[in-house]
C-alpha distance (Angstrom), angle and dihedral (degrees) to the residues before:
residue distance angle dihedral
X1 . . .
X2 3.80 . .
X3 3.79 110.2 .
X4 3.80 99.5 163.1
X5 3.79 119.2 74.1
X6 3.78 112.2 -110.7
X7 3.79 95.0 16.1
X8 3.77 115.9 137.7
X9 3.80 111.4 -99.3
X10 3.81 109.0 -140.2
X11 3.78 115.4 -133.6
X12 3.81 112.6 -97.2
X13 3.77 117.1 -97.2
X14 3.84 112.6 -107.2
X15 3.80 113.0 -106.9
X16 3.79 113.1 -86.0
X17 3.81 94.0 9.3
X18 3.83 118.0 117.0
X19 3.79 113.7 -114.0
X20 3.79 89.1 -137.5
X21 3.79 128.3 15.1
X22 3.79 132.5 177.0
X23 3.78 119.3 -164.4
X24 3.82 122.0 -160.4
X25 3.80 96.8 -34.0
X26 3.80 116.5 -166.0
X27 3.78 124.6 -170.4
X28 3.78 125.0 170.7
X29 3.78 133.3 -178.4
X30 3.78 104.6 -157.5
X31 3.79 104.5 -62.5
X32 3.81 93.0 -15.2
X33 3.80 114.4 97.7
X34 3.79 110.2 -146.2
X35 3.81 96.5 174.0
X36 3.79 125.5 16.6
X37 3.81 110.2 -167.2
X38 3.82 98.0 -43.2
X39 3.81 120.4 179.4
X40 3.79 127.3 -170.0
X41 3.80 138.0 172.4
X42 3.79 129.9 -161.1
X43 3.79 122.9 -170.4
X44 3.79 131.6 -159.5
X45 3.80 115.0 -81.3
X46 3.80 92.9 12.6
X47 3.79 134.4 127.7
X48 3.80 108.9 -146.5
X49 3.79 114.7 -171.4
X50 3.80 120.2 -154.5
X51 3.80 113.6 -155.4
X52 3.77 135.1 171.3
X53 3.77 143.4 129.8
X54 3.79 122.1 -83.2
X55 3.79 108.5 -69.1
X56 3.80 93.3 22.2
X57 3.80 92.3 119.8
X58 3.81 100.9 -104.6
X59 3.79 95.6 130.9
X60 3.79 92.9 42.7
X61 3.79 90.6 51.6
X62 3.80 93.2 49.7
X63 3.79 92.3 46.8
X64 3.81 90.1 52.4
X65 3.81 90.0 50.5
X66 3.80 93.4 49.2
X67 3.79 102.9 42.3
X68 3.81 99.4 -103.7
X69 3.83 89.2 111.5
X70 3.79 129.8 29.4
X71 3.84 110.7 -138.0
X72 3.80 116.9 -123.4
X73 3.80 90.4 -141.5
X74 3.78 139.1 3.9
X75 3.78 137.7 54.2
X76 3.77 135.2 -83.4
X77 3.80 117.6 -157.9
X78 3.80 129.5 -169.7
X79 3.82 114.2 -166.3
X80 3.80 87.9 -13.3
X81 3.82 94.2 -55.7
X82 3.79 120.5 111.9
X83 3.80 114.4 -114.5
X84 3.79 132.8 -171.5
X85 3.79 116.4 -152.6
X86 3.79 114.8 -165.6
X87 3.80 95.8 173.8
X88 3.81 138.5 10.5
X89 3.80 91.1 -100.1
X90 3.82 88.9 62.9
X91 3.81 90.1 57.1
X92 3.80 92.1 45.7
X93 3.78 90.9 50.8
X94 3.80 88.4 52.9
X95 3.82 90.9 52.4
X96 3.82 102.5 -96.5
X97 3.80 109.8 130.4
X98 3.80 122.2 -174.5
X99 3.80 129.8 -159.7
X100 3.80 109.8 -162.3
X101 3.79 127.1 -161.7
X102 3.81 92.2 -100.5
X103 3.85 87.9 54.6
X104 3.84 94.7 -147.2
X105 3.80 92.3 -129.5
X106 3.79 122.0 147.9
X107 3.83 108.8 -121.3
X108 3.82 93.9 -160.3
X109 3.83 93.3 57.1
X110 3.78 126.2 75.6
X111 3.80 125.4 -111.5
X112 3.81 94.6 -94.6
X113 3.81 93.5 48.7
X114 3.80 89.7 50.8
X115 3.79 91.9 51.6
X116 3.81 88.8 55.4
X117 3.81 95.4 38.1
X118 3.80 106.8 145.3
X119 3.81 90.3 5.7
X120 3.78 100.2 66.4
X121 3.80 118.5 166.6
X122 3.79 123.1 -130.6
X123 3.78 124.2 -145.0
X124 3.79 114.8 -99.2
X125 3.77 120.2 -100.7
X126 3.77 128.6 10.6
X127 3.82 93.7 -24.9
X128 3.79 90.6 65.9
X129 3.80 102.2 30.3
X130 3.81 98.5 44.2
X131 3.80 106.2 19.7
X132 3.82 93.8 32.8
X133 3.81 91.9 -135.3
X134 3.80 114.9 174.6
X135 3.80 120.7 -122.8
X136 3.80 92.2 -126.5
X137 3.79 96.2 163.3
X138 3.80 92.3 48.8
X139 3.79 93.1 49.3
X140 3.80 91.0 48.2
X141 3.80 91.2 50.3
X142 3.79 92.7 51.1
X143 3.81 91.2 43.2
X144 3.81 89.9 56.2
X145 3.80 90.2 50.5
X146 3.80 90.8 49.3
X147 3.80 92.8 50.4
X148 3.81 91.7 47.4
X149 3.81 93.8 48.0
X150 3.78 90.5 52.8
X151 3.80 90.7 46.9
X152 3.80 94.6 -124.5
X153 3.79 100.0 164.9
X154 3.82 93.4 174.7
X155 3.82 92.8 68.3
X156 3.78 103.9 64.9
X157 3.81 97.6 149.2
X158 3.83 118.7 45.4
X159 3.82 90.9 -172.3
X160 3.82 93.0 68.2
X161 3.81 116.5 107.4
X162 3.79 112.9 -110.9
X163 3.82 90.3 -127.9
X164 3.81 87.2 69.8
X165 3.81 93.8 54.6
X166 3.78 128.8 94.7
X167 3.78 122.2 -113.1
X168 3.78 92.2 -98.7
X169 3.79 92.3 49.5
X170 3.81 91.0 50.2
X171 3.78 89.4 51.0
X172 3.81 89.0 51.0
X173 3.82 90.0 52.8
X174 3.80 91.3 52.0
X175 3.81 93.0 47.3
X176 3.80 92.3 46.0
X177 3.80 89.7 52.4
X178 3.79 90.8 50.7
X179 3.79 91.4 51.2
X180 3.79 95.8 41.4
X181 3.76 102.0 79.8
X182 3.78 104.5 55.9
X183 3.78 94.5 -85.6
X184 3.79 117.7 -169.4
X185 3.81 91.1 -160.2
X186 3.81 133.5 18.2
X187 3.81 116.4 -158.5
X188 3.81 117.1 -161.5
X189 3.80 118.4 -166.5
X190 3.82 110.8 -157.6
X191 3.83 92.6 -38.2
X192 3.83 95.1 178.5
X193 3.81 100.0 37.7
X194 3.82 95.3 111.6
X195 3.81 98.3 31.5
X196 3.78 135.0 99.8
X197 3.78 124.2 -121.4
X198 3.81 97.8 -90.2
X199 3.80 94.9 46.4
X200 3.80 91.3 43.8
X201 3.80 89.2 55.6
X202 3.81 90.0 51.8
X203 3.80 90.6 54.2
X204 3.81 91.1 47.7
X205 3.80 89.5 51.8
X206 3.79 88.5 52.1
X207 3.81 90.3 52.9
X208 3.80 89.4 52.9
X209 3.82 90.2 50.3
X210 3.80 90.7 52.5
X211 3.79 88.7 53.6
X212 3.79 90.3 49.0
X213 3.80 88.7 54.2
X214 3.80 88.0 54.6
X215 3.81 96.0 -107.3
X216 3.82 111.6 138.8
X217 3.79 114.6 -134.7
X218 3.80 131.6 -155.8
X219 3.81 108.5 -156.1
X220 3.80 120.5 -165.4
X221 3.79 109.6 -165.1
X222 3.79 144.8 150.4
X223 3.79 91.1 -159.0
X224 3.79 103.8 99.7
X225 3.84 98.3 -172.4
X226 3.81 90.0 52.9
X227 3.80 91.8 47.2
X228 3.79 91.4 52.3
X229 3.80 90.2 45.6
X230 3.81 97.8 58.5
X231 3.82 110.1 13.5
X232 3.79 123.6 102.7
X233 3.81 91.7 -168.0
X234 3.79 133.1 9.0
X235 3.82 123.6 -143.3
X236 3.81 109.8 -155.7
X237 3.80 118.3 -154.2
X238 3.81 122.7 -161.6
X239 3.82 128.1 172.2
X240 3.80 93.5 -18.9
X241 3.80 94.9 -49.0
X242 3.78 136.8 93.8
X243 3.78 103.1 -103.2
X244 3.81 95.1 -175.6
X245 3.77 146.5 -33.4
X246 3.80 110.3 -130.6
X247 3.81 139.3 165.7
X248 3.81 132.4 -134.4
X249 3.81 86.9 -115.7
X250 3.80 96.1 56.2
X251 3.81 101.4 35.6
X252 3.79 137.8 36.2
X253 3.80 127.9 -134.8
X254 3.80 87.8 -102.8
X255 3.79 89.5 54.5
X256 3.80 91.1 50.5
X257 3.80 93.0 51.0
X258 3.81 90.5 47.9
X259 3.81 90.9 53.8
X260 3.80 91.1 46.7
X261 3.79 92.2 53.2
X262 3.79 96.1 40.6
X263 3.80 94.3 -112.8
X264 3.80 89.7 119.4
X265 3.80 138.1 23.8
X266 3.79 122.4 -118.4
C-alpha cells in the first residue's frame, strides 16, 4: 500500500506465500540464549500479535526480523525469498517499518515534517538542487492525504508541532509514517503502553485500518484484552522459544496466559 506519492511500491506477495517468514532463528549473547530455534509466519492483511513474559525473547525476535540483530542461525524470508538484514535500514529498504515504544518522533517538527523525517523532499528545479530548499507545501499536502486515507481523525492539522500533541496523536504520527512508504510489514512495539483508554482505542482502530489496507502488522503487547481485540493470530514466546501459535477463536485470554507461564501447553 503506497500512500505517499513517489514512494517505492513493493512487489505484491505471491498468492499463498507468507509476506514474512522466520525459520528456526537462533540468537545468543554469550551463554544467554535469546532465541532458540524460533519460527514465525506473517500473511498479507493479518495482525499477528507476539506475547510473552519478560525475558521470553519477544524483543530479540523483533530485532532479528527488523535488522537490529543478525541471527546466529536460521533463515528470514520476505515474499518467499531469503533476505539478510545487517542493519535496520536494510529492513526499511525492503519494506519493513518499525514503530518502537520511544516513537522516534521529533517534537520540534510538525506532523508533516515527521512523516517525511529522513525522506525529506526538495523543491523542483534550482531551488531544490542548488539551494536545497525543502518542498514544505508538497510534503504537507501529501501528509494530509496520508492522514485522511488512514482515517486518522485526531490529526486535523499537519502543521502542528508534535510537541503539542497528545500521546495517542504522537503514536498515530509514528504509525502513519510507517505505513506511508509502501511498507510490506508494520511492526508495532507496545504502541498503547503509555496511553489512556480512549487513545489506546484510537491506536487499535488504526491497526485495524492498516489490515483493511492489506498491510500486515506485527503487534508486540502485554495488554491481553487489546491483543484479543485486534489479532488474527497470536505467537506466544516462552524462555526463548515459540511456545504456541493460537487464535482468539481457539483460545481464551486465560489459556494464553497459562501458555506464557508454562502452566499449560500450546
